[in-house]
N, C-alpha and C positions, 0 to 999 in steps of 0.2 A: 873693142867691141863692147856694146852696152846691152846688158840683159835686164829686162823689166822685172821688178819685184812686185809681187801681188800684195797690195796694201789695203787694209780695211780699217776704218774708224768705227769705234763703238761708243755711242753716247749712252752712258749709264753703266756703272760698274757694280751693280747689285747682283742678286742671285741669277736673274735671267741673263744679263749682259756678260757675267763672268763665265757662265756655263756655255753660252754661245761661243765665247772666245775659246774655251777649252775644246769644244767640238771641232772648231775650225783648225786648231793647232794639232789635235790628235789625229785628224784625218789628212794632215799635210796639205791643206788647201791654201795657206798663206805663208808669206815670209815676214810680214810686218803687221802688227796690230797696235793702234794707239787708242787708249782709253781716255774719255773725257767725262768728268763727273764734277758736280758742285762740291762734293767731298773729295778734295784732292788727295788727302791722306789715304782714304779708302781706295781710290783709283790706283795710287802708287803701290799699295799693298797687293791688290788683285793682280796688277801687272807683274810685280816681282814674283808672286806665287806661280803665275802662269808661265813666266819666263823660265823659272827653275824646272817646271815640269817638262819643258821641251828637251831637256838634257836626255831624257829617257824615252822620248817619242820619236816620230819618224824623221824629223828634220829640225834644223835650227830655225827658230823664229824670234825675231826681235819684238818684244812686247814692252810697252812703256806707257806711262801716264803723260798726257800732253794737254794742249789747248786747241782751240779751233784753227789756229794757223797751221797746225800739223795735219789737217785733213785735206788741204788744198790739192795734194797729189794722190789722194786715196782713190781707189777704183770704186769701192762700195762703202756706203755709210749705213751702219745698222743703228736704228733708233731703239734703245731699250730703256728709256727713261719713264718715270711715273710709278705710282704706287700699285701694289698688288691689292686685290680686294681683301678687306678685313672681315673675315667671317664672324669673328667674335663680336664685331660691332653690327652684325646683321647685314653685311654686304654680300648678297648672293647673286649678283648680276654684275658683269664687267662694266656695264654702262654707269654704275654707281661711282666709278673712279674717274668719270669723264671730266668733271670740273677741275679736279686736282691735276689731271694730266694736261689739260689745256693750259692751265696756269704755268706749268713747267715749259710747255711748248712755246709760249709767248716769249720766254727768255731765250730759248734755243734757236728759234727760227731766224731772228736777225743775225745771230752769230754764224749760222750756216751760210746765210746770204753773203756776209762779209768775208767769209773764209776763202772764197774762190773755188770751192768744191763744185765739180760739175759732173760727178759720176752717177751711179745708180744708188738709190735709197731703198732700203728694205726696213720696213717698220715692224717691230714686234711689241710695241707698247699698246696696252689695252685702254679702251675698247678698240681693237686693232683696225677694223674696217673704217670706222668713223674717224679715228685719229689719222689714218693714212690719207683720207679724203681732205681732212683739215690741213695737213701738211702740204699736200699737193696744191691746194688752193692758195694758201698763204705764201708758199715758196714760188708759185708760178712755174712748177716743174712739169716737164713733159710727162704725161701720165704713163707712157710706156716705160719710164725709168724711175717710177716710184710705185711700190706695191707692198703688200704685207704677206707674211707667211700665213696668216689667218687660219683657214681650215686645213692647212698642210698637216698640222698636229692633230686636229679633230678627225681627219680622215685616217690617220694611223691608229687612233683610238678606236674608230669604227671598225677598221679591219681586224683589230685584235678582238673586239667583241663578237664579230662574225666568226672568227676563227674558233673562239671558245664555244660558240653555239653549234658549229658544224663539224669541228674536228680537223678542218683543213688549215694548213699553215697560212698566216696572214700574208706572207710574201706571194702566195698563189691566188690571192683575192684582189680584185680591182673594185674599189668602192670609194665614193666621194661624199663627204659632208659638204653641202653647198650653202651659200648665203652668208650668214653672220658667223664670225668666230664668237659664238655666244648662244643665248637661250633660244633665239628664233631660227637657228640653223635647221636645215632639212636634209633628208637622205632620199635621193632619187633611186628607189629600189629597182625600177625598171632597167637601170643601167649597171647594176651590180653583177659581177661575174666571178666564177670560180674556175680557174684554168680555161678561161675563154667561154665557159658555158653559163648562160643566164641563171642567176640564183633562183629567180621565180620559176623557170622551167625545171630546174633541179628539184625544187619543192613539189612540182607537179609530177615529174617523172618518178621520183623516189618519195612518194608521199608517206610511206610507212616510216621513213627515216627522217625526212625533213619537212613533212607536211604541216607540222605543228610549230614551226619556228615562229617565235613572237618578234616580228619585225619592229614593232613600236618599242618593245622592251629592249631590243638590241640597240636601236638608235639612241634610246635614253641612256643606256649603259655607256655608249661611246661618248655622248655629250656630257654625261655627268662625271666622267673620270677625272677631269681637271679639278672639280670641287672636292672629290675624295682626296686627291693629292694635296690640294691646298689646305684642306681641313686637317690632314694628318701631319703635315710638316711645315705648313706656313708658306710654301712657295712651290711653283713648278720649275724644273730646271733641266733635267736630262732630255725630256721629250722635245722641248722647244730648242735646246741646243742642237740636237740631231736634225730637227726640221730646218733650222737656218743653215746648217751645213749642207743639206741636200739642195737648197735653193742656191746657195753660193756656188756649189759645185756645178750646177746646171748653167749658171751664168759664166763662170770662169772657163768652163770646158766647152762653151759654145755648143751645148749638147742638143738643143732643140727638144728638150725633155718636157713631158707634160706633168705639171704639178698643180694642185688646187691652191691658188693664191688669190688674194683680193686685188682686183684691178678696177679701173673706172670703166663702167659699161656704157656703150654708146649705141644702144639698140639691140644688143644681144640679149636673148631671153626676154625680149620685150621691155627691157629696162634701160633708162637713160639717167646720166648724172648721178650715179650711185656707185660707191665702191662695194663690191660683193665678191665673195670667193667662188671661183669657177675654174675648171681645168684650163690652164694656159700653157702655151709653148714658150719655154724660157731659153734664151741664149745670150750672147754678148750684148745684145741691144736691150735686154730686159724682157719685157712682154712683147714677144714677136707675133703672137696670135692668140685670140680667145677661141677656145674650142666650144662649140655649141652642141651639147648633148641633145638627143631626141627625147625630151621629157614628155610625160603624159600631161593631159590637161590639168589633172589634179596636182601633179608635181609642180607645174608652172604656177599654179595658184599659191602653193606653199612657198615657192621661191619668191614670188611677188610680195607675199606677206612679210617675209624676212627683209626684203629690200625696203618696204614701207617703214619698218621699224628703224632701219639704219638711216633712212632719209630724215625721219623725224628727229633722231638723235644728232644727226649732222647739223640740222637747222638749230638745234639747241646749242651745239658747240660753237656755232658762228655768233650766237647771241651772248656768249659768256665774255 
């Protein structure tokens, strides 16, 4: 009898890639992880460190540094390559890393093609939405099987900001940041709910308690959290690790779970040929369905503006 091992390849053994691996291991989601990095010594060190950690975690996991031949039989490939924004050098927008990331992708893409890998690709390299679109185009991948975590993390940060403002636990809040994993993202407040009750209605019904909520300030707090983390310690790690684990769990578990991820839109929300983060149903096939929220006219305009930003940056990526 042959039992299938859940195997994931991670390209990039830096802060983001290593914490993504640790989240997958600590949650017992995989049996095998192979790291690929241009810095082989670093990849070997991260793999060994992670392998040792599994001794005291939920299950045995084989973690090692390899090459592109090793991803042929992987189920999922996580792209975590590329630089983080250098705030000390004045980089305050993820798009400012686009040129450096595209240069790295030009080396990675032919090797993915030659490897024989044909699974699901999840990109977490920034600028996430544009990079995912670039990968999909250059690889010729089925768009259902290549997407980004994108605002999965931003939505968690938004829920935390709403929690701090209202006093309700973030796990009882449903709220999405949509559009770009970046500065142009927007929050459709008309769809935000607490325990199933519209936040806007809550603000009206309990005006003495919630009537003065600063929605723009809350959205800015959620969006700006990544920069606070980056400025304080030089990288974001734990949040993105947990986010990738949630996405992988939804895929491996065939859960049909709704998460905000970046996918290629084909008419949804009035947008075409742009990768943008929207609620999607995830299962073994990857993106099984795009969920279209009932946005207001003003919210649709803000979403369209975010898509316009990403379309312009995608065209820039193609010209590099």
